[in-house]
Structures are given as structure tokens and as C-alpha cells.
C-alpha angles and dihedrals in degrees: 000000000000118000122207117226111251118260111251112235133195127232090282091058092250127123111260118261112287094028122105127214089260090061095250112136115214113229116254110260135186111267096254093049091048091050091050090050092051093049091050091053093045091051091053091051095042093050093047099045108017122243095284095045093049119098129200088229090060093045091052091048092048090051092045093236135115121258092249088060092048091049091050089066102030119026094199144010088252090057090052092050095048090048090055092046093051091048095051096042091049090051094048097047090047089055094046096045089046090054092046092052097040094094142008093225105100095206089056091043094058089047092050095047094050091046091050093053094047093045092050088059094044094050093048115010089166089063091051093047090048093052102039107025104041123135086229094059093111092056109115095234092048095045090048092054092048090050092050089051094048092046093049092051096043092045090054092052091044092054091056091048093048096050093048102041102027089227116160114271096253092049090050089047092054092050090047091053090048094053093044090050092049090055092047100045097042093047092050089051091049088055090059092056088073095222097311090122115054113246097233091046091052097047091045091054093054092043091056092047091050095043095050088054100044094042089065086076100072124211116261116213 
């Protein structure tokens, strides 16, 4: 019969920091690596159980750390979720703005932006579900972050439209919001097709639809 070594405990009766209930001690990691590990574990638990169904105990167990270690980095479950949200929104906006600025040809711009949005979802659908399908989406801090993301993306599109067409700012803003919304809604629907529609086919369809609309506003030199 194999006997497990007893779990060391401190004067409070709890395992020391860095040791889980099973007695497995998590290796010491640099702060940034530990933070990334904890965020990855939190994402797994949030996606599986929703924000309200997730527990810090389960997140710590998934990360193979003790709760004191988890709380050293993130004082609350809410802090964990907001950190994840910030990380994913930052990554997505960088991808979209990179695509938007990758060329001065507007046809190619629209194609690049749609493809970037779809590929973000394809590469990490958990991140997208966490960001846009969370049961915390009506929280003021969460909704404010999402609005900042949407505004940043739409404003960047609107600036290109305004520069090229000389449309008034409000009209360019409306078109920017429309194009951003088209990317978002269509990509979310594509995710629900479970791979039955090829990624490149899907993003190309939406690009063609968007370009046929926006190209009706010709450049003014």
C-alpha cells in the first residue's frame, strides 16, 4: 500500500503558501509567469462554469496553487475576471488596428479586418466567449470596458472613412459602428456553426458584403 506524505501545515492548520490540498507544491515561478498561469486557470473555470458559478477554490486547484498564492496576485474573483477581460480586449484591438493599418488600399483593409476578427475567435474561442458571453456582461465595469473597446475599434474605422470620403464626423462614426458591428455579430454567429463553415469562406463573405457597401462612398481627393 502506498502512503502519501502528510501535507505540511502552518500554525493556523493550513498548508503553506504554494502548496495545494493534495500536498503537491507548485514550483516557484517569476511573478509574470505565475500571473499568466493563474489567468489561464481562471479562464478555464470561468468558461466552464460562468462567472457566478466559478469558485476561487476551484481556480486555485486548477492552477495547482494554494488559495493564499492566488489571493497574493488577485484579491478577488472579480479582479481575476477583469484582468482576463483587459488582456483579451487588448489583444483583440491590437489585432484589429494592426489589420486596419496594414495597407492603404481600403478593399484590402476591409478584408484584413474581417479576417483578423474571425481568426481571433478561431484561435481562442474561449477568450471570445469569456469576453462577449459572460454572465457578468451587465456589470458597470465590464460594460464600460466593452464600450471602450467598441468605440476604439469603430473610431479607427471612422477616421479612415472620414479621411477618404470627407463625410461629416457623425456620419463617418455611424458607418464605423456599422462595420464594427458587422464583424462582431457575424463572427459570433460563425462560432456557433462549430466549424461547418470554413473560416476563410466565412470571413470572405462578410468582407465582400462590407466592401460592396462601403465602396459606395467614393474617395474624394
